[in-house]
C-alpha positions in Angstrom: 14.7 21.5 7.8 14.5 21.3 4.1 12.1 18.7 2.6 13.8 16.0 0.5 13.1 16.1 -3.2 10.7 13.6 -4.7 12.2 10.4 -6.0 10.7 8.2 -8.6 10.6 4.4 -8.4 9.1 1.8 -10.7 7.4 -1.1 -8.8 5.5 -4.3 -9.7 2.3 -5.0 -7.8 0.3 -8.0 -8.8 1.9 -8.2 -12.2 1.3 -4.6 -13.0 4.0 -1.9 -13.3 3.5 1.4 -11.5 5.6 4.5 -11.5 5.4 6.1 -8.1 7.0 9.1 -6.5 7.9 10.0 -2.9 10.7 11.2 -0.7 12.0 7.7 0.1 12.1 5.4 -3.0 13.4 2.4 -0.9 10.4 2.8 1.5 8.0 2.9 -1.5 9.6 -0.2 -2.9 9.1 -2.0 0.5 5.5 -0.9 0.7 4.9 -2.1 -2.9 6.4 -5.5 -2.0 4.0 -5.7 1.0 1.0 -4.8 -1.1 2.0 -7.3 -3.8 2.4 -10.1 -1.2 -0.9 -9.3 0.5 -2.7 -9.2 -2.9 -1.2 -12.6 -3.8 -2.2 -14.1 -0.4 -5.8 -12.8 -0.8 -5.9 -14.2 -4.4 -4.6 -17.5 -3.3 -7.3 -17.9 -0.6 -10.2 -16.5 -2.6 -12.2 -17.4 -5.7 -12.0 -14.1 -7.4 -9.6 -13.3 -10.3 -10.8 -9.7 -10.5 -7.7 -7.7 -9.6 -9.8 -4.8 -8.4 -11.6 -7.0 -5.9 -8.3 -8.5 -4.8 -6.9 -5.0 -4.3 -9.8 -4.0 -2.1 -9.7 -7.2 0.0 -5.9 -6.7 0.4 -6.5 -3.1 1.5 -9.0 -4.3 4.1 -6.5 -6.8 5.4 -3.7 -4.2 5.6 -6.1 -1.7 7.3 -7.0 -4.4 9.8 -3.3 -5.1 10.5 -2.6 -1.4 10.9 -5.6 -1.1 13.3 -4.5 -4.0 15.4 -0.9 -2.7 15.5 -2.0 0.7 16.7 -4.0 -0.9 19.5 -1.1 -2.9 20.7 1.5 -0.2 20.4 2.1 2.0 23.4 0.1 5.2 23.2 2.3 8.2 22.3 2.4 11.0 19.8 5.4 9.5 17.9 3.6 6.2 17.4 0.4 8.0 16.4 2.3 10.0 13.8 4.1 7.0 12.4 0.8 5.0 12.2 -0.9 7.9 10.4 2.0 8.3 8.0 1.9 4.6 7.2 -1.8 4.7 6.7 -1.5 7.7 4.4 1.2 6.0 2.4 -0.8 2.8 2.0 -3.9 4.8 1.1 -1.9 6.6 -1.6 -0.6 3.4 -3.1 -4.0 1.9 -3.1 -5.4 4.9 -4.8 -2.8 4.6 -7.5 -3.5 0.9 -8.0 -7.3 1.5 -8.2 -6.9 4.5 -10.5 -4.7 2.4 -12.8 -7.3 -0.4 -12.7 -10.0 2.0 -13.7 -7.9 3.3 -16.6 -7.0 -0.1 -18.0 -10.3 -1.8 -17.2 -8.5 -4.8 -15.8 
């Protein structure tokens, strides 16, 4: 089975523009929307305006949700692969956000 070519998508996360690539641009867009929503929820509840701190707290919240979901889901190789793929995807997006934060100093 041939691997799909990388597709590029521009997303907005917490008022920042990111140019991301992956095999499923629509999926990347949905993930970006989830990250944006989580960051906004964290910022609304907290006292920090530092976007790097907001990103880290949002990542911790998402990691907790993923951990809880993997405990509830029935054990199975397919679910484990799906959970791992989602974690890798979220980690990659977080890495890109944090890298951009370091570059811009925001």
